[in-house]
VEXKOLKOL-311456 format. One record per residue: residue number from 1; x negated, y, z of N, C-alpha, C in turn. Coordinates in steps of 0.1 Angstrom, whole numbers, padded with zeros to 4 digits, always signed. Example, Ala and Ser with C-alpha at 12.3 -4.5 7.8 and 13.67 -1.06 7.14 Angstrom:
% VEXKOLKOL-311456
site filum->1&n_xx->-0132&n_yy->-0057&n_zz->+0078&ca_xx->-0123&ca_yy->-0045&ca_zz->+0078&c_xx->-0132&c_yy->-0033&c_zz->+0078
site filum->2&n_xx->-0128&n_yy->-0022&n_zz->+0071&ca_xx->-0137&ca_yy->-0011&ca_zz->+0071&c_xx->-0129&c_yy->+0000&c_zz->+0079
***
This chain:
% VEXKOLKOL-311456
site filum->1&n_xx->-0035&n_yy->+0094&n_zz->-0163&ca_xx->-0023&ca_yy->+0097&ca_zz->-0156&c_xx->-0016&c_yy->+0084&c_zz->-0151
site filum->2&n_xx->-0017&n_yy->+0074&n_zz->-0159&ca_xx->-0011&ca_yy->+0061&ca_zz->-0156&c_xx->-0017&c_yy->+0055&c_zz->-0144
site filum->3&n_xx->-0030&n_yy->+0056&n_zz->-0142&ca_xx->-0037&ca_yy->+0050&ca_zz->-0130&c_xx->-0032&c_yy->+0057&c_zz->-0117
site filum->4&n_xx->-0030&n_yy->+0070&n_zz->-0118&ca_xx->-0025&ca_yy->+0077&ca_zz->-0106&c_xx->-0012&c_yy->+0072&c_zz->-0102
site filum->5&n_xx->-0003&n_yy->+0071&n_zz->-0112&ca_xx->+0011&ca_yy->+0066&ca_zz->-0110&c_xx->+0010&c_yy->+0052&c_zz->-0103
site filum->6&n_xx->+0002&n_yy->+0043&n_zz->-0109&ca_xx->+0001&ca_yy->+0030&ca_zz->-0103&c_xx->-0004&c_yy->+0030&c_zz->-0089
site filum->7&n_xx->-0014&n_yy->+0038&n_zz->-0086&ca_xx->-0019&ca_yy->+0039&ca_zz->-0073&c_xx->-0009&c_yy->+0044&c_zz->-0063
site filum->8&n_xx->-0001&n_yy->+0054&n_zz->-0067&ca_xx->+0010&ca_yy->+0059&ca_zz->-0059&c_xx->+0021&c_yy->+0049&c_zz->-0056
site filum->9&n_xx->+0024&n_yy->+0041&n_zz->-0067&ca_xx->+0034&ca_yy->+0030&ca_zz->-0065&c_xx->+0028&c_yy->+0020&c_zz->-0055
site filum->10&n_xx->+0016&n_yy->+0016&n_zz->-0057&ca_xx->+0010&ca_yy->+0007&ca_zz->-0047&c_xx->+0010&c_yy->+0012&c_zz->-0033
site filum->11&n_xx->+0007&n_yy->+0025&n_zz->-0032&ca_xx->+0007&ca_yy->+0031&ca_zz->-0018&c_xx->+0021&c_yy->+0031&c_zz->-0013
site filum->12&n_xx->+0031&n_yy->+0034&n_zz->-0021&ca_xx->+0045&ca_yy->+0033&ca_zz->-0016&c_xx->+0049&c_yy->+0019&c_zz->-0012
site filum->13&n_xx->+0044&n_yy->+0009&n_zz->-0020&ca_xx->+0047&ca_yy->-0005&ca_zz->-0016&c_xx->+0041&c_yy->-0009&c_zz->-0003
site filum->14&n_xx->+0029&n_yy->-0004&n_zz->-0001&ca_xx->+0022&ca_yy->-0007&ca_zz->+0012&c_xx->+0030&c_yy->+0000&c_zz->+0023
site filum->15&n_xx->+0034&n_yy->+0012&n_zz->+0021&ca_xx->+0042&ca_yy->+0019&ca_zz->+0031&c_xx->+0055&c_yy->+0012&c_zz->+0034
site filum->16&n_xx->+0062&n_yy->+0006&n_zz->+0024&ca_xx->+0074&ca_yy->-0002&ca_zz->+0026&c_xx->+0071&c_yy->-0014&c_zz->+0034
site filum->17&n_xx->+0059&n_yy->-0020&n_zz->+0032&ca_xx->+0056&ca_yy->-0032&ca_zz->+0039&c_xx->+0053&c_yy->-0029&c_zz->+0054
site filum->18&n_xx->+0047&n_yy->-0018&n_zz->+0057&ca_xx->+0045&ca_yy->-0013&ca_zz->+0071&c_xx->+0059&c_yy->-0010&c_zz->+0077
site filum->19&n_xx->+0068&n_yy->-0004&n_zz->+0070&ca_xx->+0081&ca_yy->-0001&ca_zz->+0075&c_xx->+0089&c_yy->-0014&c_zz->+0078
site filum->20&n_xx->+0087&n_yy->-0024&n_zz->+0070&ca_xx->+0093&ca_yy->-0037&ca_zz->+0072&c_xx->+0088&c_yy->-0044&c_zz->+0085
site filum->21&n_xx->+0075&n_yy->-0043&n_zz->+0086&ca_xx->+0068&ca_yy->-0049&ca_zz->+0098&c_xx->+0073&c_yy->-0042&c_zz->+0111
site filum->22&n_xx->+0074&n_yy->-0028&n_zz->+0110&ca_xx->+0079&ca_yy->-0021&ca_zz->+0122&c_xx->+0093&c_yy->-0025&c_zz->+0125
site filum->23&n_xx->+0101&n_yy->-0027&n_zz->+0115&ca_xx->+0115&ca_yy->-0031&ca_zz->+0118&c_xx->+0115&c_yy->-0045&c_zz->+0124
site filum->24&n_xx->+0107&n_yy->-0054&n_zz->+0119&ca_xx->+0108&ca_yy->-0068&ca_zz->+0124&c_xx->+0101&c_yy->-0070&c_zz->+0137
site filum->25&n_xx->+0090&n_yy->-0062&n_zz->+0140&ca_xx->+0082&ca_yy->-0064&ca_zz->+0152&c_xx->+0085&c_yy->-0053&c_zz->+0163
site filum->26&n_xx->+0083&n_yy->-0041&n_zz->+0159&ca_xx->+0083&ca_yy->-0030&ca_zz->+0169&c_xx->+0097&c_yy->-0026&c_zz->+0174
site filum->27&n_xx->+0107&n_yy->-0026&n_zz->+0164&ca_xx->+0120&ca_yy->-0022&ca_zz->+0168&c_xx->+0127&c_yy->-0032&c_zz->+0178
site filum->28&n_xx->+0126&n_yy->-0045&n_zz->+0177&ca_xx->+0131&ca_yy->-0053&ca_zz->+0188&c_xx->+0125&c_yy->-0051&c_zz->+0201
site filum->29&n_xx->+0112&n_yy->-0048&n_zz->+0201&ca_xx->+0105&ca_yy->-0046&ca_zz->+0214&c_xx->+0110&c_yy->-0032&c_zz->+0220
site filum->30&n_xx->+0112&n_yy->-0022&n_zz->+0211&ca_xx->+0117&ca_yy->-0010&ca_zz->+0216&c_xx->+0131&c_yy->-0011&c_zz->+0221
site filum->31&n_xx->+0139&n_yy->-0020&n_zz->+0215&ca_xx->+0153&ca_yy->-0022&ca_zz->+0219&c_xx->+0154&c_yy->-0028&c_zz->+0232
site filum->32&n_xx->+0144&n_yy->-0036&n_zz->+0236&ca_xx->+0144&ca_yy->-0042&ca_zz->+0250&c_xx->+0143&c_yy->-0031&c_zz->+0260
site filum->33&n_xx->+0137&n_yy->-0019&n_zz->+0257&ca_xx->+0136&ca_yy->-0008&ca_zz->+0267&c_xx->+0147&c_yy->+0002&c_zz->+0265
site filum->34&n_xx->+0151&n_yy->+0004&n_zz->+0253&ca_xx->+0161&ca_yy->+0013&ca_zz->+0249&c_xx->+0173&c_yy->+0006&c_zz->+0243
site filum->35&n_xx->+0183&n_yy->+0002&n_zz->+0250&ca_xx->+0194&ca_yy->-0006&ca_zz->+0245&c_xx->+0201&c_yy->-0001&c_zz->+0233
site filum->36&n_xx->+0202&n_yy->+0013&n_zz->+0232&ca_xx->+0209&ca_yy->+0018&ca_zz->+0220&c_xx->+0202&c_yy->+0015&c_zz->+0207
site filum->37&n_xx->+0190&n_yy->+0011&n_zz->+0207&ca_xx->+0183&ca_yy->+0007&ca_zz->+0195&c_xx->+0186&c_yy->-0008&c_zz->+0191
site filum->38&n_xx->+0193&n_yy->-0015&n_zz->+0199&ca_xx->+0196&ca_yy->-0029&ca_zz->+0196&c_xx->+0203&c_yy->-0031&c_zz->+0183
site filum->39&n_xx->+0213&n_yy->-0022&n_zz->+0180&ca_xx->+0220&ca_yy->-0023&ca_zz->+0168&c_xx->+0211&c_yy->-0021&c_zz->+0156
site filum->40&n_xx->+0202&n_yy->-0012&n_zz->+0157&ca_xx->+0192&ca_yy->-0010&ca_zz->+0145&c_xx->+0183&c_yy->-0022&c_zz->+0144
site filum->41&n_xx->+0179&n_yy->-0028&n_zz->+0155&ca_xx->+0170&ca_yy->-0040&ca_zz->+0155&c_xx->+0177&c_yy->-0052&c_zz->+0148
site filum->42&n_xx->+0190&n_yy->-0053&n_zz->+0150&ca_xx->+0197&ca_yy->-0064&ca_zz->+0144&c_xx->+0204&c_yy->-0061&c_zz->+0131
site filum->43&n_xx->+0202&n_yy->-0050&n_zz->+0125&ca_xx->+0209&ca_yy->-0046&ca_zz->+0113&c_xx->+0204&c_yy->-0054&c_zz->+0101
site filum->44&n_xx->+0213&n_yy->-0062&n_zz->+0096&ca_xx->+0210&ca_yy->-0071&ca_zz->+0084&c_xx->+0208&c_yy->-0063&c_zz->+0071
site filum->45&n_xx->+0215&n_yy->-0052&n_zz->+0070&ca_xx->+0214&ca_yy->-0044&ca_zz->+0058&c_xx->+0200&c_yy->-0038&c_zz->+0055
site filum->46&n_xx->+0192&n_yy->-0037&n_zz->+0066&ca_xx->+0178&ca_yy->-0032&ca_zz->+0064&c_xx->+0170&c_yy->-0041&c_zz->+0055
site filum->47&n_xx->+0172&n_yy->-0054&n_zz->+0057&ca_xx->+0165&ca_yy->-0064&ca_zz->+0048&c_xx->+0169&c_yy->-0062&c_zz->+0033
site filum->48&n_xx->+0181&n_yy->-0060&n_zz->+0031&ca_xx->+0186&ca_yy->-0058&ca_zz->+0017&c_xx->+0180&c_yy->-0045&c_zz->+0011
site filum->49&n_xx->+0180&n_yy->-0034&n_zz->+0020&ca_xx->+0175&ca_yy->-0021&ca_zz->+0015&c_xx->+0160&c_yy->-0023&c_zz->+0012
site filum->50&n_xx->+0153&n_yy->-0030&n_zz->+0021&ca_xx->+0138&ca_yy->-0032&ca_zz->+0019&c_xx->+0136&c_yy->-0040&c_zz->+0006
site filum->51&n_xx->+0144&n_yy->-0050&n_zz->+0004&ca_xx->+0142&ca_yy->-0058&ca_zz->-0008&c_xx->+0146&c_yy->-0050&c_zz->-0021
site filum->52&n_xx->+0156&n_yy->-0042&n_zz->-0019&ca_xx->+0161&ca_yy->-0034&ca_zz->-0030&c_xx->+0151&c_yy->-0023&c_zz->-0034
site filum->53&n_xx->+0143&n_yy->-0019&n_zz->-0024&ca_xx->+0132&ca_yy->-0009&ca_zz->-0027&c_xx->+0119&c_yy->-0016&c_zz->-0031
site filum->54&n_xx->+0116&n_yy->-0027&n_zz->-0025&ca_xx->+0103&ca_yy->-0034&ca_zz->-0028&c_xx->+0103&c_yy->-0040&c_zz->-0041
site filum->55&n_xx->+0113&n_yy->-0046&n_zz->-0046&ca_xx->+0113&ca_yy->-0053&ca_zz->-0059&c_xx->+0110&c_yy->-0043&c_zz->-0071
site filum->56&n_xx->+0118&n_yy->-0032&n_zz->-0072&ca_xx->+0114&ca_yy->-0023&ca_zz->-0083&c_xx->+0101&c_yy->-0017&c_zz->-0082
site filum->57&n_xx->+0097&n_yy->-0013&n_zz->-0070&ca_xx->+0084&ca_yy->-0007&ca_zz->-0068&c_xx->+0073&c_yy->-0016&c_zz->-0072
site filum->58&n_xx->+0074&n_yy->-0029&n_zz->-0068&ca_xx->+0064&ca_yy->-0039&ca_zz->-0071&c_xx->+0064&c_yy->-0042&c_zz->-0086
site filum->59&n_xx->+0075&n_yy->-0043&n_zz->-0092&ca_xx->+0076&ca_yy->-0045&ca_zz->-0107&c_xx->+0069&c_yy->-0034&c_zz->-0114
site filum->60&n_xx->+0072&n_yy->-0021&n_zz->-0110&ca_xx->+0066&ca_yy->-0010&ca_zz->-0117&c_xx->+0051&c_yy->-0009&c_zz->-0115
site filum->61&n_xx->+0047&n_yy->-0012&n_zz->-0103&ca_xx->+0032&ca_yy->-0011&ca_zz->-0100&c_xx->+0024&c_yy->-0022&c_zz->-0107
site filum->62&n_xx->+0030&n_yy->-0033&n_zz->-0109&ca_xx->+0023&ca_yy->-0044&ca_zz->-0115&c_xx->+0026&c_yy->-0047&c_zz->-0130
site filum->63&n_xx->+0033&n_yy->-0037&n_zz->-0136&ca_xx->+0037&ca_yy->-0039&ca_zz->-0150&c_xx->+0027&c_yy->-0038&c_zz->-0160
site filum->64&n_xx->+0015&n_yy->-0032&n_zz->-0157&ca_xx->+0005&ca_yy->-0030&ca_zz->-0167&c_xx->-0002&c_yy->-0042&c_zz->-0172
site filum->65&n_xx->-0006&n_yy->-0042&n_zz->-0184&ca_xx->-0013&ca_yy->-0054&ca_zz->-0190&c_xx->-0025&c_yy->-0058&c_zz->-0183
site filum->66&n_xx->-0032&n_yy->-0048&n_zz->-0176&ca_xx->-0045&ca_yy->-0052&ca_zz->-0170&c_xx->-0043&c_yy->-0059&c_zz->-0156
site filum->67&n_xx->-0031&n_yy->-0060&n_zz->-0151&ca_xx->-0028&ca_yy->-0067&ca_zz->-0139&c_xx->-0029&c_yy->-0082&c_zz->-0141
site filum->68&n_xx->-0037&n_yy->-0089&n_zz->-0133&ca_xx->-0039&ca_yy->-0103&ca_zz->-0135&c_xx->-0026&c_yy->-0110&c_zz->-0133
site filum->69&n_xx->-0023&n_yy->-0121&n_zz->-0140&ca_xx->-0010&ca_yy->-0128&ca_zz->-0139&c_xx->-0009&c_yy->-0135&c_zz->-0125
site filum->70&n_xx->-0021&n_yy->-0139&n_zz->-0119&ca_xx->-0020&ca_yy->-0145&ca_zz->-0106&c_xx->-0015&c_yy->-0135&c_zz->-0095
site filum->71&n_xx->-0019&n_yy->-0122&n_zz->-0097&ca_xx->-0015&ca_yy->-0112&ca_zz->-0088&c_xx->+0001&c_yy->-0110&c_zz->-0089
site filum->72&n_xx->+0006&n_yy->-0111&n_zz->-0101&ca_xx->+0020&ca_yy->-0110&ca_zz->-0103&c_xx->+0028&c_yy->-0122&c_zz->-0096
site filum->73&n_xx->+0022&n_yy->-0134&n_zz->-0098&ca_xx->+0028&ca_yy->-0146&ca_zz->-0092&c_xx->+0028&c_yy->-0145&c_zz->-0076
site filum->74&n_xx->+0017&n_yy->-0141&n_zz->-0071&ca_xx->+0016&ca_yy->-0139&ca_zz->-0056&c_xx->+0026&c_yy->-0128&c_zz->-0051
site filum->75&n_xx->+0028&n_yy->-0118&n_zz->-0059&ca_xx->+0038&ca_yy->-0107&ca_zz->-0056&c_xx->+0052&c_yy->-0113&c_zz->-0056
site filum->76&n_xx->+0055&n_yy->-0121&n_zz->-0066&ca_xx->+0068&ca_yy->-0128&ca_zz->-0067&c_xx->+0070&c_yy->-0137&c_zz->-0055
site filum->77&n_xx->+0060&n_yy->-0143&n_zz->-0050&ca_xx->+0061&ca_yy->-0151&ca_zz->-0038&c_xx->+0064&c_yy->-0142&c_zz->-0026
site filum->78&n_xx->+0058&n_yy->-0131&n_zz->-0025&ca_xx->+0060&ca_yy->-0121&ca_zz->-0014&c_xx->+0075&c_yy->-0116&c_zz->-0015
site filum->79&n_xx->+0079&n_yy->-0113&n_zz->-0027&ca_xx->+0093&ca_yy->-0108&ca_zz->-0028&c_xx->+0103&c_yy->-0119&c_zz->-0024
site filum->80&n_xx->+0100&n_yy->-0131&n_zz->-0028&ca_xx->+0108&ca_yy->-0143&ca_zz->-0024&c_xx->+0109&c_yy->-0144&c_zz->-0009
site filum->81&n_xx->+0098&n_yy->-0142&n_zz->-0002&ca_xx->+0098&ca_yy->-0143&ca_zz->+0012&c_xx->+0108&c_yy->-0132&c_zz->+0018
site filum->82&n_xx->+0107&n_yy->-0120&n_zz->+0013&ca_xx->+0116&ca_yy->-0110&ca_zz->+0018&c_xx->+0131&c_yy->-0113&c_zz->+0015
site filum->83&n_xx->+0133&n_yy->-0118&n_zz->+0003&ca_xx->+0147&ca_yy->-0122&ca_zz->-0001&c_xx->+0152&c_yy->-0133&c_zz->+0008
site filum->84&n_xx->+0144&n_yy->-0144&n_zz->+0010&ca_xx->+0148&ca_yy->-0155&ca_zz->+0019&c_xx->+0151&c_yy->-0150&c_zz->+0033
site filum->85&n_xx->+0143&n_yy->-0140&n_zz->+0038&ca_xx->+0145&ca_yy->-0134&ca_zz->+0051&c_xx->+0158&c_yy->-0127&c_zz->+0051
site filum->86&n_xx->+0161&n_yy->-0120&n_zz->+0040&ca_xx->+0174&ca_yy->-0112&ca_zz->+0039&c_xx->+0186&c_yy->-0121&c_zz->+0039
site filum->87&n_xx->+0185&n_yy->-0132&n_zz->+0033&ca_xx->+0197&ca_yy->-0141&ca_zz->+0033&c_xx->+0197&c_yy->-0151&c_zz->+0045
site filum->88&n_xx->+0186&n_yy->-0150&n_zz->+0053&ca_xx->+0186&ca_yy->-0159&ca_zz->+0065&c_xx->+0184&c_yy->-0173&c_zz->+0062
site filum->89&n_xx->+0177&n_yy->-0177&n_zz->+0052&ca_xx->+0174&ca_yy->-0191&ca_zz->+0048&c_xx->+0161&c_yy->-0195&c_zz->+0054
site filum->90&n_xx->+0159&n_yy->-0207&n_zz->+0059&ca_xx->+0169&ca_yy->-0217&ca_zz->+0061&c_xx->+0179&c_yy->-0215&c_zz->+0073
site filum->91&n_xx->+0175&n_yy->-0206&n_zz->+0082&ca_xx->+0184&ca_yy->-0202&ca_zz->+0093&c_xx->+0179&c_yy->-0189&c_zz->+0099
site filum->92&n_xx->+0186&n_yy->-0184&n_zz->+0108&ca_xx->+0183&ca_yy->-0171&ca_zz->+0114&c_xx->+0169&c_yy->-0170&c_zz->+0121
site filum->93&n_xx->+0165&n_yy->-0181&n_zz->+0126&ca_xx->+0152&ca_yy->-0182&ca_zz->+0132&c_xx->+0140&c_yy->-0178&c_zz->+0123
site filum->94&n_xx->+0142&n_yy->-0181&n_zz->+0110&ca_xx->+0131&ca_yy->-0178&ca_zz->+0100&c_xx->+0132&c_yy->-0165&c_zz->+0094
site filum->95&n_xx->+0142&n_yy->-0157&n_zz->+0098&ca_xx->+0144&ca_yy->-0144&ca_zz->+0092&c_xx->+0132&c_yy->-0135&c_zz->+0093
site filum->96&n_xx->+0128&n_yy->-0132&n_zz->+0105&ca_xx->+0116&ca_yy->-0123&ca_zz->+0108&c_xx->+0103&c_yy->-0129&c_zz->+0102
site filum->97&n_xx->+0100&n_yy->-0142&n_zz->+0105&ca_xx->+0087&ca_yy->-0147&ca_zz->+0100&c_xx->+0086&c_yy->-0146&c_zz->+0084
site filum->98&n_xx->+0097&n_yy->-0150&n_zz->+0077&ca_xx->+0097&ca_yy->-0149&ca_zz->+0063&c_xx->+0095&c_yy->-0135&c_zz->+0058
site filum->99&n_xx->+0103&n_yy->-0126&n_zz->+0064&ca_xx->+0102&ca_yy->-0112&ca_zz->+0060&c_xx->+0089&c_yy->-0106&c_zz->+0062
site filum->100&n_xx->+0083&n_yy->-0108&n_zz->+0074&ca_xx->+0070&ca_yy->-0103&ca_zz->+0077&c_xx->+0059&c_yy->-0109&c_zz->+0068
site filum->101&n_xx->+0060&n_yy->-0122&n_zz->+0066&ca_xx->+0050&ca_yy->-0129&ca_zz->+0057&c_xx->+0051&c_yy->-0123&c_zz->+0042
site filum->102&n_xx->+0064&n_yy->-0122&n_zz->+0038&ca_xx->+0066&ca_yy->-0116&ca_zz->+0024&c_xx->+0061&c_yy->-0102&c_zz->+0023
site filum->103&n_xx->+0063&n_yy->-0094&n_zz->+0033&ca_xx->+0058&ca_yy->-0080&ca_zz->+0033&c_xx->+0043&c_yy->-0079&c_zz->+0034
site filum->104&n_xx->+0037&n_yy->-0088&n_zz->+0042&ca_xx->+0023&ca_yy->-0088&ca_zz->+0043&c_xx->+0016&c_yy->-0092&c_zz->+0030
site filum->105&n_xx->+0022&n_yy->-0102&n_zz->+0023&ca_xx->+0017&ca_yy->-0107&ca_zz->+0010&c_xx->+0018&c_yy->-0096&c_zz->+0000
site filum->106&n_xx->+0029&n_yy->-0089&n_zz->+0000&ca_xx->+0030&ca_yy->-0077&ca_zz->-0009&c_xx->+0021&c_yy->-0066&c_zz->-0007
site filum->107&n_xx->+0018&n_yy->-0063&n_zz->+0006&ca_xx->+0009&ca_yy->-0053&ca_zz->+0009&c_xx->-0005&c_yy->-0057&c_zz->+0004
site filum->108&n_xx->-0009&n_yy->-0069&n_zz->+0006&ca_xx->-0022&ca_yy->-0074&ca_zz->+0002&c_xx->-0023&c_yy->-0073&c_zz->-0013
site filum->109&n_xx->-0013&n_yy->-0077&n_zz->-0020&ca_xx->-0012&ca_yy->-0077&ca_zz->-0035&c_xx->-0014&c_yy->-0062&c_zz->-0040
site filum->110&n_xx->-0008&n_yy->-0053&n_zz->-0033&ca_xx->-0009&ca_yy->-0039&ca_zz->-0038&c_xx->-0022&c_yy->-0033&c_zz->-0034
site filum->111&n_xx->-0028&n_yy->-0038&n_zz->-0023&ca_xx->-0042&ca_yy->-0033&ca_zz->-0020&c_xx->-0052&c_yy->-0039&c_zz->-0031
site filum->112&n_xx->-0050&n_yy->-0051&n_zz->-0035&ca_xx->-0059&ca_yy->-0057&ca_zz->-0045&c_xx->-0056&c_yy->-0050&c_zz->-0058
site filum->113&n_xx->-0044&n_yy->-0047&n_zz->-0061&ca_xx->-0041&ca_yy->-0040&ca_zz->-0074&c_xx->-0047&c_yy->-0026&c_zz->-0074
site filum->114&n_xx->-0047&n_yy->-0019&n_zz->-0063&ca_xx->-0053&ca_yy->-0006&ca_zz->-0062&c_xx->-0068&c_yy->-0007&c_zz->-0065
site filum->115&n_xx->-0074&n_yy->-0017&n_zz->-0059&ca_xx->-0089&ca_yy->-0020&ca_zz->-0062&c_xx->-0091&c_yy->-0024&c_zz->-0076
site filum->116&n_xx->-0082&n_yy->-0031&n_zz->-0082&ca_xx->-0084&ca_yy->-0036&ca_zz->-0096&c_xx->-0082&c_yy->-0024&c_zz->-0105
site filum->117&n_xx->-0073&n_yy->-0015&n_zz->-0102&ca_xx->-0070&ca_yy->-0004&ca_zz->-0111&c_xx->-0082&c_yy->+0006&c_zz->-0110
site filum->118&n_xx->-0087&n_yy->+0008&n_zz->-0098&ca_xx->-0098&ca_yy->+0017&ca_zz->-0095&c_xx->-0110&c_yy->+0009&c_zz->-0090
site filum->119&n_xx->-0117&n_yy->+0003&n_zz->-0098&ca_xx->-0128&ca_yy->-0005&ca_zz->-0093&c_xx->-0138&c_yy->+0003&c_zz->-0086
site filum->120&n_xx->-0146&n_yy->-0003&n_zz->-0077&ca_xx->-0155&ca_yy->+0004&ca_zz->-0068&c_xx->-0164&c_yy->+0013&c_zz->-0076
site filum->121&n_xx->-0169&n_yy->+0009&n_zz->-0088&ca_xx->-0178&ca_yy->+0017&ca_zz->-0096&c_xx->-0172&c_yy->+0030&c_zz->-0100
site filum->122&n_xx->-0158&n_yy->+0030&n_zz->-0101&ca_xx->-0152&ca_yy->+0043&ca_zz->-0105&c_xx->-0150&c_yy->+0052&c_zz->-0093
site filum->123&n_xx->-0150&n_yy->+0047&n_zz->-0081&ca_xx->-0147&ca_yy->+0055&ca_zz->-0069&c_xx->-0160&c_yy->+0060&c_zz->-0063
site filum->124&n_xx->-0171&n_yy->+0053&n_zz->-0064&ca_xx->-0183&ca_yy->+0056&ca_zz->-0057&c_xx->-0194&c_yy->+0058&c_zz->-0068
site filum->125&n_xx->-0203&n_yy->+0068&n_zz->-0065&ca_xx->-0213&ca_yy->+0070&ca_zz->-0075&c_xx->-0223&c_yy->+0058&c_zz->-0076
site filum->126&n_xx->-0227&n_yy->+0055&n_zz->-0088&ca_xx->-0236&ca_yy->+0043&ca_zz->-0089&c_xx->-0250&c_yy->+0048&c_zz->-0086
site filum->127&n_xx->-0258&n_yy->+0038&n_zz->-0081&ca_xx->-0272&ca_yy->+0042&ca_zz->-0079&c_xx->-0279&c_yy->+0046&c_zz->-0091
site filum->128&n_xx->-0290&n_yy->+0052&n_zz->-0090&ca_xx->-0298&ca_yy->+0057&ca_zz->-0101&c_xx->-0301&c_yy->+0045&c_zz->-0110
site filum->129&n_xx->-0300&n_yy->+0047&n_zz->-0123&ca_xx->-0303&ca_yy->+0036&ca_zz->-0133&c_xx->-0317&c_yy->+0032&c_zz->-0131
site filum->130&n_xx->-0319&n_yy->+0019&n_zz->-0133&ca_xx->-0333&ca_yy->+0013&ca_zz->-0132&c_xx->-0340&c_yy->+0016&c_zz->-0146
site filum->131&n_xx->-0352&n_yy->+0020&n_zz->-0145&ca_xx->-0359&ca_yy->+0023&ca_zz->-0157&c_xx->-0369&c_yy->+0012&c_zz->-0161
site filum->132&n_xx->-0370&n_yy->+0002&n_zz->-0152&ca_xx->-0380&ca_yy->-0009&ca_zz->-0154&c_xx->-0394&c_yy->-0005&c_zz->-0150
site filum->133&n_xx->-0396&n_yy->+0007&n_zz->-0146&ca_xx->-0410&ca_yy->+0012&ca_zz->-0142&c_xx->-0409&c_yy->+0014&c_zz->-0128
site filum->134&n_xx->-0418&n_yy->+0007&n_zz->-0120&ca_xx->-0418&ca_yy->+0009&ca_zz->-0106&c_xx->-0426&c_yy->+0022&c_zz->-0103
site filum->135&n_xx->-0421&n_yy->+0029&n_zz->-0093&ca_xx->-0427&ca_yy->+0041&ca_zz->-0089&c_xx->-0439&c_yy->+0037&c_zz->-0079
site filum->136&n_xx->-0450&n_yy->+0044&n_zz->-0081&ca_xx->-0461&ca_yy->+0042&ca_zz->-0072&c_xx->-0459&c_yy->+0048&c_zz->-0059
site filum->137&n_xx->-0461&n_yy->+0041&n_zz->-0048&ca_xx->-0459&ca_yy->+0047&ca_zz->-0035&c_xx->-0472&c_yy->+0055&c_zz->-0032
site filum->138&n_xx->-0470&n_yy->+0066&n_zz->-0024&ca_xx->-0480&ca_yy->+0075&ca_zz->-0021&c_xx->-0489&c_yy->+0070&c_zz->-0010
site filum->139&n_xx->-0489&n_yy->+0057&n_zz->-0007&ca_xx->-0497&ca_yy->+0052&ca_zz->+0004&c_xx->-0511&c_yy->+0050&c_zz->+0000
***
């Protein structure tokens, strides 16, 4: 049951990262054609909402003892990128690149965590066990 929960949390975190990228990339382009979207494209509160959602989901998804510590460190760096983008550090020009980079790092961490939780051998049937005896070909 715990593995399913972790996988769902990782999936939710990946979805949040995609939503973040859509906000930072697609929404400004859409606002160029539809001016009423400009307010949504410039909304600073969206960064805080994304960080407020991403931080607890990431912590919950990576809380298990089997999660490598390096994955947790990289996730913290991704969350830091989103936080720095939200506060506009070092200036407004870095807001989108830091947020997109942080979201991308988090998405990759959650993909790796999903693969770590469900290793390939658990998802795909393994080949027939080797018996050590070669089969004779009918040639």
